[in-house]
Backbone as CSV, one residue per row, in Angstrom:
resi,resn,N_x,N_y,N_z,CA_x,CA_y,CA_z,C_x,C_y,C_z
1,MET,-52.394,21.339,21.579,-52.813,22.068,22.429,-52.862,22.937,22.438
2,THR,-53.871,23.864,22.963,-54.312,25.193,23.105,-53.762,26.082,24.189
3,THR,-53.474,26.838,24.203,-53.404,28.296,25.270,-54.205,29.297,24.836
4,PRO,-54.542,29.832,26.401,-55.637,31.201,25.496,-54.371,32.337,24.739
5,LEU,-53.461,32.350,25.135,-52.518,33.268,24.156,-52.980,33.029,22.692
6,GLU,-53.433,32.433,22.312,-53.598,31.695,20.770,-54.612,32.172,20.456
7,GLY,-55.841,33.179,21.002,-56.921,33.860,20.689,-56.378,35.203,21.004
8,ASP,-55.097,35.695,21.646,-55.425,37.029,21.670,-54.355,38.510,20.889
9,LEU,-54.815,39.215,20.663,-54.194,40.183,19.696,-52.914,40.347,19.978
10,GLY,-52.726,41.123,20.915,-51.991,41.155,20.966,-50.178,40.252,20.983
11,TRP,-50.978,39.008,20.969,-49.735,38.078,21.206,-49.790,37.395,19.078
12,MET,-50.637,37.454,18.789,-51.091,37.468,17.344,-50.384,38.787,16.408
13,LEU,-50.540,39.766,16.875,-50.049,40.811,16.325,-47.969,41.078,16.802
14,GLY,-47.607,40.535,17.557,-45.976,40.480,18.416,-45.761,39.188,17.478
15,VAL,-46.172,38.063,17.235,-45.752,37.225,15.996,-45.709,37.882,14.918
16,VAL,-46.237,38.006,14.346,-46.579,38.435,12.966,-45.327,38.997,12.969
17,PHE,-45.242,40.192,13.867,-44.419,41.454,13.665,-43.251,41.369,14.069
18,ARG,-42.740,40.314,14.662,-41.491,39.796,14.895,-41.167,38.687,13.579
19,ALA,-41.858,38.155,13.141,-41.720,37.166,12.135,-41.217,38.425,10.825
20,TYR,-41.958,39.525,10.544,-41.976,40.363,9.689,-40.461,41.037,9.632
21,ALA,-40.562,41.874,11.253,-39.109,42.664,11.184,-38.090,42.004,10.881
22,LYS,-37.828,40.604,11.549,-36.721,39.530,11.206,-36.348,40.063,9.702
23,ALA,-37.159,39.350,8.946,-37.191,39.134,7.847,-36.910,40.275,7.211
24,ALA,-37.308,41.518,7.677,-37.444,42.776,7.043,-36.000,43.452,7.209
25,ASP,-35.132,43.013,9.262,-34.226,43.276,8.879,-33.362,42.513,8.092
26,HIS,-33.044,41.867,7.819,-32.226,41.044,6.985,-32.510,41.621,5.445
27,VAL,-33.419,42.022,4.949,-33.205,42.594,3.461,-32.948,43.708,3.687
28,LEU,-33.300,44.956,4.349,-32.517,46.163,4.379,-31.552,46.073,5.388
29,GLY,-31.096,45.005,5.757,-29.605,45.123,6.790,-28.483,46.374,5.462
30,ASP,-28.279,46.499,4.920,-27.568,46.952,3.498,-28.001,49.033,3.802
31,LEU,-28.855,48.734,4.067,-29.540,50.286,3.544,-28.905,50.865,5.106
32,PRO,-28.433,52.587,4.803,-28.570,52.919,6.213,-29.764,53.051,7.178
33,GLY,-29.361,52.607,8.428,-30.616,52.768,8.894,-31.535,51.399,9.060
34,GLY,-31.436,50.695,8.399,-32.598,49.777,8.332,-33.762,49.676,7.865
35,PRO,-34.504,49.256,8.517,-36.071,49.508,8.341,-36.593,51.022,7.967
36,ARG,-35.634,51.789,9.327,-36.128,53.377,9.729,-35.665,54.064,8.588
37,GLY,-34.503,53.570,7.811,-34.087,54.394,7.214,-34.884,53.941,5.520
38,TYR,-35.447,53.109,5.170,-35.938,52.483,4.554,-37.245,53.484,4.222
39,GLN,-37.928,53.677,5.523,-38.654,54.261,5.616,-38.696,55.959,5.125
40,VAL,-37.438,56.687,5.681,-37.522,57.603,5.672,-36.894,57.782,4.060
41,LEU,-36.107,57.148,3.781,-36.043,57.101,2.163,-37.586,56.850,1.342
42,SER,-38.547,55.869,1.726,-39.968,55.958,0.944,-40.057,57.309,0.842
43,ALA,-40.296,58.025,2.106,-40.832,59.549,2.444,-40.046,60.094,1.479
44,ALA,-38.968,60.319,1.213,-37.945,61.435,0.198,-38.561,61.139,-1.127
45,ILE,-39.330,59.509,-1.853,-39.667,59.327,-2.844,-40.873,60.535,-3.259
46,GLY,-41.818,60.076,-1.890,-43.507,60.939,-2.116,-42.993,62.179,-2.659
47,GLU,-44.028,62.474,-3.410,-44.698,64.073,-3.769,-45.658,64.758,-3.000
48,PRO,-45.471,65.600,-2.858,-44.579,66.522,-3.180,-43.341,66.077,-2.082
49,PRO,-42.085,67.124,-2.754,-41.092,66.863,-1.646,-41.457,67.220,0.020
50,ARG,-40.986,66.741,0.892,-41.332,67.320,2.393,-40.196,67.884,2.994
51,ASN,-40.483,68.823,3.827,-38.931,68.779,4.804,-39.151,67.864,6.110
52,GLN,-37.655,67.707,6.973,-37.240,66.845,7.705,-38.588,66.870,8.769
53,GLY,-38.986,67.573,9.184,-40.009,68.261,10.211,-41.470,67.587,9.981
54,ALA,-41.667,67.162,8.414,-43.134,66.735,8.050,-42.708,65.556,8.254
55,ILE,-40.965,64.794,7.461,-40.757,63.182,7.423,-41.249,62.780,9.158
56,GLY,-40.838,63.321,9.914,-40.586,63.002,11.313,-41.811,62.861,11.739
57,ALA,-42.707,63.905,11.571,-43.768,63.785,12.140,-44.981,62.489,11.421
58,ASP,-44.569,62.440,10.588,-45.213,61.170,9.748,-45.178,59.800,10.107
59,LEU,-43.467,59.707,10.084,-43.112,58.401,10.507,-42.970,58.185,11.874
60,GLY,-43.378,59.467,13.036,-42.872,59.429,15.029,-41.533,58.749,14.824
61,ILE,-40.805,59.329,13.845,-39.410,59.405,14.438,-38.635,60.750,15.265
62,ASP,-38.316,60.804,16.592,-37.564,61.470,17.369,-36.260,62.579,15.663
63,ARG,-36.470,63.495,16.244,-35.898,64.802,15.114,-34.338,64.543,15.515
64,THR,-33.553,64.516,16.666,-32.730,63.994,16.770,-31.995,62.896,16.179
65,ILE,-32.567,61.633,16.128,-32.731,60.238,15.439,-32.767,60.547,13.888
66,LEU,-33.818,61.624,13.373,-34.110,61.614,11.987,-32.925,62.434,11.456
67,THR,-32.371,62.928,12.357,-31.342,63.789,11.452,-30.339,62.525,11.344
68,TYR,-29.598,62.377,11.875,-28.765,61.079,12.280,-28.792,60.045,10.826
69,LEU,-30.577,59.891,10.934,-30.798,58.997,9.323,-30.437,59.507,8.547
70,ILE,-30.893,60.980,8.315,-31.293,61.699,6.789,-29.715,61.948,6.447
71,ASP,-28.571,62.266,7.843,-27.273,62.209,7.417,-26.568,61.102,6.737
72,ASP,-26.914,60.233,7.591,-26.208,58.870,6.939,-26.929,58.317,5.364
73,LEU,-28.586,58.571,5.209,-28.606,58.870,4.059,-27.717,59.350,2.883
74,GLU,-27.865,60.421,3.337,-27.019,61.484,2.654,-25.640,61.087,1.978
75,LYS,-25.035,60.550,3.452,-23.409,59.835,2.988,-23.683,59.006,1.659
76,ALA,-24.802,58.399,2.000,-24.669,57.404,1.139,-25.575,57.382,-0.191
77,GLU,-25.718,59.113,-0.811,-26.077,59.867,-1.657,-27.193,58.991,-2.132
78,LEU,-27.891,58.595,-1.335,-29.117,58.045,-1.493,-30.824,59.553,-1.585
79,VAL,-30.142,60.468,-0.511,-31.244,61.463,-0.994,-30.195,62.726,-0.893
80,ALA,-30.765,63.683,-0.822,-30.129,64.989,-0.720,-31.194,65.900,-0.221
81,ARG,-30.761,67.126,0.944,-31.456,68.275,1.114,-31.496,69.498,0.169
82,ARG,-32.373,69.714,-0.027,-32.627,70.807,-1.252,-33.820,72.635,-0.562
83,PRO,-32.640,73.577,-0.939,-33.658,74.753,-0.030,-35.055,74.331,-0.298
84,ASP,-35.877,74.609,0.450,-37.276,74.858,-0.098,-38.242,76.095,-0.258
85,PRO,-38.169,76.293,-1.605,-38.685,77.740,-2.008,-39.885,78.589,-1.686
86,ALA,-40.488,77.883,-0.617,-41.468,78.769,0.554,-40.761,78.699,1.667
87,ASP,-39.890,78.091,2.121,-39.243,78.794,3.054,-37.717,78.922,2.993
88,ARG,-36.932,79.509,3.155,-35.623,79.473,2.838,-34.986,79.090,4.148
89,ARG,-35.451,79.500,5.039,-34.980,78.063,6.357,-35.386,76.765,6.484
90,SER,-35.803,76.283,5.803,-35.841,75.033,5.645,-35.372,73.992,4.644
91,ARG,-35.653,72.968,4.541,-34.599,72.178,3.567,-35.558,70.765,3.265
92,LEU,-35.869,70.803,1.977,-36.895,69.709,1.413,-35.851,68.243,1.530
93,VAL,-36.448,67.029,1.924,-35.674,65.637,1.805,-35.756,65.064,0.579
94,VAL,-34.961,64.873,-0.432,-35.461,64.526,-1.527,-34.570,62.688,-2.252
95,ALA,-35.086,62.122,-2.271,-34.822,61.059,-3.283,-33.684,61.228,-4.530
96,THR,-31.884,60.609,-3.935,-31.934,61.018,-5.529,-32.093,59.921,-6.397
97,GLU,-31.024,59.956,-7.575,-31.479,58.971,-8.713,-31.168,57.679,-8.075
98,LYS,-30.055,57.541,-7.295,-29.095,56.036,-6.798,-30.409,55.700,-5.250
99,GLY,-30.813,56.353,-4.730,-32.160,56.853,-3.557,-33.345,56.093,-3.889
100,ARG,-33.711,56.856,-5.875,-34.920,55.421,-5.780,-34.661,54.213,-6.325
101,ALA,-33.557,53.930,-7.277,-33.689,52.825,-7.394,-33.172,51.575,-6.399
102,ALA,-32.107,52.714,-5.033,-32.169,51.391,-3.982,-33.437,51.179,-3.481
103,TRP,-34.272,52.395,-3.460,-35.744,51.860,-2.688,-36.193,50.932,-3.574
104,GLN,-36.221,51.277,-4.567,-36.977,49.850,-5.760,-36.393,48.453,-5.601
105,SER,-35.391,48.370,-5.389,-34.800,46.952,-5.384,-35.047,46.361,-3.624
106,HIS,-35.079,47.574,-2.785,-35.472,47.223,-1.431,-36.785,46.880,-1.306
107,ARG,-37.817,47.286,-2.462,-39.186,47.356,-1.984,-39.503,45.936,-2.881
108,ASP,-39.110,45.465,-3.632,-39.534,44.074,-4.251,-38.913,43.195,-3.650
109,ALA,-37.382,43.537,-2.520,-37.575,42.414,-1.334,-37.925,42.494,-0.607
110,LEU,-38.780,43.372,-0.049,-39.636,43.440,0.602,-41.258,42.836,0.920
111,ARG,-41.236,43.039,-0.574,-42.949,42.022,-1.538,-42.436,40.637,-1.066
112,HIS,-41.231,40.027,-1.716,-40.928,38.838,-0.978,-41.319,38.458,0.160
113,VAL,-40.385,39.504,1.429,-40.847,39.126,3.058,-42.372,39.022,3.277
114,GLU,-43.019,39.955,2.781,-44.451,40.133,3.266,-44.676,38.517,2.528
115,ALA,-45.042,38.282,1.435,-45.386,36.813,0.363,-45.084,35.995,1.537
116,HIS,-44.047,36.064,2.405,-43.353,34.487,2.894,-43.960,34.614,4.392
117,VAL,-43.870,36.030,5.143,-44.985,36.025,6.099,-46.832,35.493,6.102
118,LEU,-46.818,36.403,5.190,-48.799,36.114,4.492,-48.676,34.536,3.984
119,GLY,-47.587,33.886,3.722,-47.663,32.468,2.865,-48.707,31.893,3.444
120,ALA,-49.396,31.928,5.018,-49.806,31.196,4.952,-51.302,31.300,4.851
121,LEU,-51.958,31.933,3.945,-52.892,32.656,3.713,-52.971,31.938,2.154
122,PRO,-54.303,32.074,1.618,-54.420,32.190,-0.105,-54.258,33.452,-0.735
123,ALA,-53.663,33.787,-1.800,-53.780,34.987,-2.459,-54.676,36.339,-2.183
124,ASP,-56.036,35.013,-2.108,-57.162,36.421,-2.131,-57.234,36.703,-0.310
125,GLY,-56.858,35.696,0.632,-56.929,35.623,2.177,-55.667,36.867,2.729
126,ALA,-54.897,36.839,1.507,-53.657,37.623,1.930,-53.897,39.399,1.718
127,ALA,-54.837,39.362,0.239,-55.079,40.307,-0.045,-56.357,40.892,1.061
128,SER,-57.213,40.014,1.535,-58.210,40.678,2.615,-57.575,40.967,3.556
129,PHE,-56.468,40.194,4.153,-55.891,40.250,5.666,-54.908,41.970,5.342
130,ARG,-54.681,43.024,4.458,-53.787,43.689,3.668,-54.841,44.657,4.225
131,GLY,-55.760,44.850,3.197,-56.766,45.710,3.327,-57.529,45.561,4.822
132,LEU,-57.859,44.629,5.420,-58.350,44.887,6.962,-57.305,45.468,7.751
133,LEU,-56.406,44.899,7.593,-55.232,45.495,8.738,-55.020,46.804,8.125
134,GLN,-55.257,47.557,6.968,-54.865,48.527,6.852,-55.979,49.851,7.357
135,THR,-57.105,49.037,7.048,-58.398,50.120,7.891,-58.085,49.782,9.455
136,VAL,-57.646,48.859,10.595,-57.291,48.972,12.004,-56.237,50.247,11.821
137,ALA,-55.217,50.148,10.595,-54.336,50.889,11.088,-54.199,51.866,10.975
138,CYS,-54.890,52.415,9.642,-55.182,53.913,9.518,-56.470,54.027,10.733
139,SER,-57.196,53.767,11.433,-58.267,53.608,12.515,-57.177,54.153,13.620
140,ALA,-56.398,52.964,13.883,-55.528,53.369,15.063,-54.917,54.896,15.060
141,GLN,-54.983,55.074,13.517,-53.626,56.335,13.647,-54.663,57.652,13.230
142,ALA,-56.014,57.895,13.055,-56.688,58.574,13.462,-57.002,58.764,14.540
143,ARG,-56.726,58.293,15.595,-56.747,58.364,16.646,-55.559,59.226,17.860
144,ASP,-54.223,58.397,17.060,-53.020,58.937,17.402,-52.884,60.649,16.623
145,PRO,-52.322,61.334,17.353,-51.656,62.950,17.210,-50.762,62.857,16.006
146,LEU,-50.547,62.005,15.690,-49.240,62.206,14.895,-49.967,62.351,13.186
147,THR,-49.204,62.948,12.464,-49.636,62.966,11.260,-50.451,61.933,10.629
148,ASP,-51.681,62.239,10.164,-52.284,61.041,9.624,-52.120,60.843,7.782
149,LEU,-51.099,59.752,7.697,-51.167,59.319,6.310,-51.514,58.614,5.312
150,CYS,-52.730,57.841,6.601,-53.806,57.303,6.155,-54.283,57.898,5.369
151,GLU,-54.996,59.210,5.303,-55.471,60.206,4.535,-54.804,60.200,3.309
152,ALA,-53.937,60.481,3.249,-53.003,60.699,2.015,-53.171,59.231,1.086
153,VAL,-52.994,58.187,1.548,-53.150,56.934,0.912,-54.415,57.252,0.503
154,THR,-55.615,57.601,1.409,-56.750,57.044,1.129,-57.364,58.401,-0.117
155,THR,-56.966,59.685,0.020,-56.770,60.512,-0.840,-56.402,59.955,-2.751
156,ALA,-55.209,59.388,-2.527,-54.431,58.977,-3.499,-55.060,57.932,-4.398
157,ARG,-55.669,57.185,-3.592,-56.246,56.187,-4.319,-58.035,56.098,-4.409
158,GLY,-58.659,57.253,-4.345,-59.840,58.108,-4.613,-60.739,57.541,-3.838
159,GLU,-60.653,56.743,-2.411,-61.275,56.157,-1.428,-61.753,57.236,-0.792
160,GLU,-63.155,56.890,-0.145,-63.468,57.809,1.186,-63.581,57.448,2.234
161,ARG,-63.028,58.217,3.295,-62.425,57.616,4.699,-64.120,57.473,4.955
162,SER,-64.062,56.665,6.025,-65.600,56.805,6.630,-65.408,57.075,8.690
């Protein structure tokens, strides 16, 4: 039996998101802040290092919440705040060696989650889906007032934006 929901984009996105979020919560549960903590840690690994405001804008995380996330990651010795040589009032958030190792371990676990969620697709179908989803996500983000992370990804890959 089919229902009108089966063709509804919102329903489909919600089902896939819930499956991913549930599994991601499980594999990131030991990380301070769970999935959000992982995103902050990912941002702290990026080059060049960025300050808290830039990370918050990129991830769409409220400043107050972000402060607590960074505090918790810092207490776990996964990130450190360093003075910004360009602005003495600002602190750069950088991953520690322990943080880089934790990120890699969690990244590997998330790859298994992604493979599980996309397991109904053949390998080339999963790659196509990811590419199409990236295109849609970057397009949606370009219309959003948040900083455009997709531009950074596209530039790093040497691709041109349309």
